[in-house]
N, C-alpha and C positions, 0 to 999 in steps of 0.2 A: 886846199887838200887835193893832191894829185892822185892819179890812178894807182901809182906804186904804193903810196901809203895805205890806200883803201885795201889794195890786194894783200899787203902785209898784215893788216888788221884782221882781214877775213881768214887768212892762213893761220894766224895766231889763235883766233877763236876756234877754228876747226881743230887745231892741235890740242888746245885745252880740253875741248869736248871729247876728243879721242882719248886723251890721257885720263880724264875722269871716268870714261866708260871702261877703260882697261883696269883701272883701280877697282871700280865696282865689280867688274867681272872676276877679278882676282879675289876680292873679299868674298864673293859668292862661292867661288870654288873652294875656299878654305873656311867656310862657315862652321864646319865641325870643329876645327881648331879654335876658332873664335869662341864657340860655345864652351869648350874646355877651359879656355882662359878666363871667361866670365865666371864659370862655376868655381874654378880655383880661387879667383879673386874674392868672390862672396864668402867662400869657406875661410879664406885667410882673414877676412874681416871678423867673421864669427869666432875664429880661433885666437884673434888678437887679445881679447880679455883673458883667455886662458894662459896665453904666453906671458902676459904682464903679471898675472897672479903667480905663476911658477917661478918667474925670475925675481920678483920683488919680495914675495912672501916666503917661498921655499928656497930661495937663493940658487936656483938652477942656472947653469950657464946656457948660452944660446942653443947649442946643439942638443942638450938634454931636454930643454923646454920644447924644442921642435919635435923631437922624437916622442915625448909623452903626449903632446897635442895630437900628433899624427895617430898615435895608438888609440887615443880617445875617439877620433873620427872613425878609425878602422873598427873599433868595438861597436860603434853605432851602426855602421854599415853591416857588420856581421850580425848584429841583432835583427836588423831588417830582413836580411837574407834568411836567418834562422827562423824568422816569423812567417815569411811569405812562401819560401820555397817548399817546405813540407806541405803547406796547404795546397799549393799548385799541383804538387805530385799526387796528393790524395784526391784532389778534384779530377785530375787527369785519369786516375784509375777508375773513379766513379763514373766519369763521362764515357769512358771506353765501354762500360757496361750499361750505359744509360738506356732506359726504356722510354723512348720519346713519346710513344703512344700513351703510356701511363702518366708521364709528365703533363701532356696535353689534356688528359682526362681530369687530372687534379686541378689544373688551372681553369678548365671549363666549369668544374664543380664549384670552385671559389667564385667564379663569375656569376653563376646561377644564385649562389647564396647571397652575394652582395646585392643583386637586384631584388631578390626575395626579401632581404632584410629591410630594404627601404620601401617596401609596400607594393611592389608590382605582383600581379597574379602569375601563377605558373604558366598560363597560356601566353601572357605577355613576355615572359622570360624565354620560352621556346621560340616564339615569333621573333624576338630580338636577336637570338643567336642565328636563326635561319636567315633572317633578312640581312644581317650585317655580314655573315659569312666570314667574320673576323677570325674566329678560332680555327676554322678549317684552313685558312690561308697562312696561319702561323707556321714558320719553319724553324725548328729548334736545332737543325743540323749544323747551324753556324757555330754553335758553342764549342764543339771539339776543334773545329778549324781555328777559331779564335785562340783557344788555348795553345794549339801547336805553334801558331805565329808568336805567341807570347814567349814560349820556351825557346824558339829560334832566336828571338831578339835578345835573349839573355847573353848570348855570345858577344854581340855588339856592346851590350852594357858592360861586360867584363873588360873589354878593351878600353872603353871610355873611362871606366873607373880607374884603371891603372894610369891612364894619361893624366886624369885630373889629380890623382894623388901625387904623381911625379912632379907636376907643375906646382902643386900646393906646397910641396916640401921646400922648394926654392923661394916661393913667395913668403913662407913663414921664416925661413932661415935668413933671408935678406929682405927685410920689409921695405928697404929703399930701392929695390931692384926695379920695380915698375916706375916709381916716381923719377928716379934718375934717368931712366930711358926716355920718359916723357919730356923731362926738362931739356934734354939734349936736342929736342926738335924745335925749341923756341929760342929767341934771342936772350942773351945774358941779362939785358935790361929788365926782363920780365921775371927773372928767377925768384925774387923775393915774393912777389904776388902769387906766383904759381906754387911756391912751397907752402905759403899760408893757405891757399885754396885747397891743395891736396891734403894738408893736415886736417883741416876742418871737415872736408868731405869724408875722410877716413873715420874721424871721430863720430860724426853723425850717423854714418851708415853702420858702423860697428854697434852703436846703441840701437839703431833700428832693427837690425837682424837679431840682436840679442833679445830685444823685446818681442820680436816675432816668434822666436823659439818659446818664450814664456807663454805667449798667447796660445800656441799650438799645444803646449803641455797642459794648460788649464782646460782647453776644450777636450783633449784626449782623456783627461781624468774624469770629467763629467760624463762623457759618452761611455767610457768603459764601465763606470759604476752603474749607469742606467742599464746597459745591456747585460751586465752580470746579474743584476737584481732580477731581471725578467727572463733569465735563462736563454738568451740568444746565443746560438753557436758562433764560435770564432769572434768573440766579443772584442778581443784585443786588436785583431786585424781590421775589423770594421771600424773601431774607434780611431785607429791610426789613419786609415784612408780618409775618413770624414774630417779628422782634424787637419790633415795635410791639405785637403781641398780648400780649407778656409784661407789658404794663402791667396787664392783668387778672390779679390774683393767682390761682394754682392752676388756674383754668379756662383762662386764656390759653395756658400751655404745652401743655395737652392739645389745644386747637384747633390750635396751631402744629405739633404732632407729626402730627396728621391731615393738615394742609394740606401740609406738606413731604413727607410720604410719598405723598400723592395726586399732587402735581405731579411728583415723581420718577418715579412709575409712568407717568403720562400722557405725560411727555416721551419715553418709550421704548416707546410703543405700536407693536405690530408686531414687536418684538424677541422673542427667545427668553426665556422666563421664568426657567429654571434657570441659564442662563449669563450673562444680561445684567441682567434686571430685578431678580431677587432679590438678587444680589450688590451692585448699586448701591444698592438700597433699604436693605440691611443696613448698608453703610458710611455712608450718609447719616444713618441713625438713630443709629449710634454717635457720629458727630459731633454730632448733636443732643443726645444724652445727655451728652456731654462739656461742651457749652455750658451745659446745665442744672445740671450739677454745679458748674461754675465760678460760675454765678449763685447757686446755693443756699448754697454754702460760702464765697463771697467777696463778691460784689456785694451781695446782700440784707443779710447781717449788717453790712456796712460802712454801708449806707444807713440802716438802722434804728438802729444804735448811735450814729452820728455826727450824724444829722439829727433824727429824731423822738424819740430817747432813750427807747425803750420796749423791754421784754423781748420776745423772739421769741414766747413763749407768749401773752403779752398781745396782740400783734399778730395772731397766728393766730386767737385767739378773737374778736377784734373783726371781722376780715375775714369769718369764718364768720357771725357774727350779722348784719352789714350785708348780706351776700350773701343770707341767708334772708329778710331784711326787704325789701330793695330790688332784688334780682336783680343783673344785671351792673353796673348803675350803682352799686349799693351796694359791690360789690367794688372798683371803681375809686376811689371817693371815701372809702372807709373810713379809710385811714391819714391823709390830710390833715385830714379832718373830726374824727377822734378826737384828733389832735394839737391842733387848735384848741380843742376842748372841754376838753382837759387844761389848757391854758394859762389858759383862762377860769376853770376850777375852782380852779386854784392861786391866782389873784389875788383871787377873790371868796369862796371857800369853804375857805380854807386851815385854818380852825379844826377841820374834821372830820378824824378820824384816817384814814379811808379815803382821802380826798383827799390827805392828806400822804403816804400810802404810795405811791399810784400816780403822784404828781408829784414823787417824791423826786429823780429825776435831772434835773429841769428847772432 
């Protein structure tokens, strides 16, 4: 091997590294567009059963089926906006007149009642407050600032919503648009395998996201009923937020528990802790636990066994690994991404015993 060959190899390696770096940089710069494409792709998978129903059962043509499906999505978005925006405006008006000192006094009063309820003396309570200096260091001024940032971000949300809906229209109208574009990147000899892979991925992910919606609806129903029974303000909004947070495996329910408990307590500020706040918080948490039991023993096993066809232990390990590697995003995308990789492995690497074992149910 002479120096010219070595030099050419080094130059080729450098060129490849530069090319990969440029591609990664380009993808980073257009990450917003990629997010829009991914969201539109997920929505197209969710909308696919609706499209099939409209075309097969109601005999709609492709264009009408797309329009009706888009109207359903728009109605859902409008429902969310109609639910949250008035609440944000109302809270904005309330926060503009917020008496921070009164709020801090109410929280300190609850703090004292909590400690007193669990058996500490009045002297211990006062000493605890003075020593910790926690209440005096609380700054509630961040609340209006946070709300202003939320309202400002609504403009960006509107642009993103329009972009996603525009892309979604073409994904629904031409379901083969994405697959045909992808097939053009590979040799014709792989076309059959690629078509089979894409079809199976689409079927599995459509069932998975459909099951996920059912899971959210079940949780929302139980949360809403519980909050309505015990007279918690904005029960629909709270139930919706807590149900949506369940999309994040393991972490989502913990955040939901904290959120539902915090909002239950905050909606009863100024009331007696022992006779009002503690009983309401306890009953609400019992309802929350019931919802989680239903989810863990009915909803999740149904979704995993009927859609992604993976063992619960297998799913648990994958979620943990993705979570450690990619954080919250990894927890959310773990199951659909792992399902996609399993289908690809089955089609292209089925000769390996390990692949045969993990893809046995597909």
